[in-house]
N, C-alpha and C positions, 0 to 999 in steps of 0.2 A: 559833525564838525561845523562850527560857526564861521562863516565868512562875513566879516563886518564890512559894511559899505558906508563911506563918509558922506554925510548929507550937508556939510557946511557950505559947499559951493551953491547949493540950491535952496538953502534955508530961508532966505528972504523971500524968494519967489513962492515957496510953499506956504509961508505965513500969509502972504498977500492973497493967494488963491483960497486958502482956508477962510480968511476974513471975508472974502467976497461970498463964499458959500454960506458962512454963518449969517451974514446980513440978508442974503436971499431967503434963507430958511428959518429965520428968527420966529416967525409966527405960524410955521407949518405945524400941523397936528403931529406929524411923525418926527418932529425935531427931538434929538436925543439930549434933552435938557439935563440929564444927570451927569453929562460929561461936557464941560465947556470947550474942551479942545478936541472933540471927536473928529471934526473935519480935518484938523491939522495932523493928528495922529494917523488918520486914514490916508491922507495925501503923502505923508512921510513913508508910510508902508508901501504905497504904490510906487514911490520913487525908489525905494530899496529894491522892489521887485524889478523895476525898469533897469536899474544898475545891474542886477543879478542876471537878467535874461537878455538885455540889449534892446528891449522894447521901449516904446515911448508912452508916457502917461498922457491921458486926455486932460488938457487944461481948460477945456470949454466949461462954461457955467451952464449946466443943463437944468431947465425948469422942471422937468419931470424926473430927474435923477438919472441913474446910469443903467436902467433896465435889468439890474441884477448882476452885471459883470463889469469889470474895469478894463479888460484888455481884449483884443480882437479874437482870441481863441476861447472866449467864454470863461475867462479866469476871473474870479472875484477875490480881491485881496482884502484881508481883514488885518488892520493894524492894531497893535496893542502896545501900551507903554510899559507893560510888565515883561521886560526883556530877560530877566534872570530865570524865570520859569514860566514861559508863555503857554497859554491854553487857547485853542481855537474854540470859539463859542458861537452858536447860531441857534435862532429860534425855529428854524426849518419851516417857516410859514410859506416862503416862496423862494426856493433855490432854483435859479434859472441857469446857473453856470455849470460847467462840466467839472470845475475844480475850484475849491476854496483854498486860498493860500494864506498862511499866517506869517506876517512880517512883524518881528519884534523890534521896537524902536526905543532906543536909549535917548530920551529927549535932552537931558543935561549934557550928554556926550555928543549930541548931534550926529548920531550914527544908528545903523540898524542892520539886521540880518534876516534872512529867510529861515524860519523855524521848520517849515515843511508845508505839505498840502494834503488835502483829503478830497475824496469824491463825495458827491451828495449822499451816496449809499452809506459811506463810512460815517458821515455826520448823523444821518437819520438812525443808524444802529447804535450810536454812542449813548452813554449814560446821560441822564437829565438831572440838572441841579438848578435851583434858583439862586442866582448871585446877587439878588436884590432888585432886579428889574423884570421879573417873570422867569419862567422856566426856560432853560437853554440846554441844548445838547452840547457836550464838550469833549474834546480830545486833548490830551497832553502832548507836548512837543515830541516826545519819544515815540508816540503812537502814529505820527504823521509820515507821509511819503516824502522822499527826498525830491527837491526841485533842482533839476540840472542847472549848473552854472554855464553861462555862455562861454564859448571857447575863446581862448586867448585873453582871459580876464585874470588879473592878479588880485581881485577882491576890492579894488578901490574904485 
């Protein structure tokens, strides 16, 4: 079951934070140049996870990145704009988190939902496919674990 979370309230803040990250990382070797909005989609995914779990996103501009996880319990959120049939994709080069969480973001609708999560072992055992930017392990949404919703939340 999809529980949609409305991002409209934080939209401007998320765009500002993404622009700051884009400007900081513009000349980095690791910059994901194939997706102009990667930082924005990622931050939207993190905010969806924050709404879903009651945790807070890290708004700090980190020079060295996030060490492989986004939240305090070593959860790495992967945001995707493909919300109708989201897939969790990872190159498995350095998974440091205990859980990879897939957040599907409907950018035109300014909303998103948590599609599920996977352990590093699940990702490493998943099939491999090249989606145009090198080989990636992937899992479809129906293959993911359920991420519990925080208590007393109506999905908004």
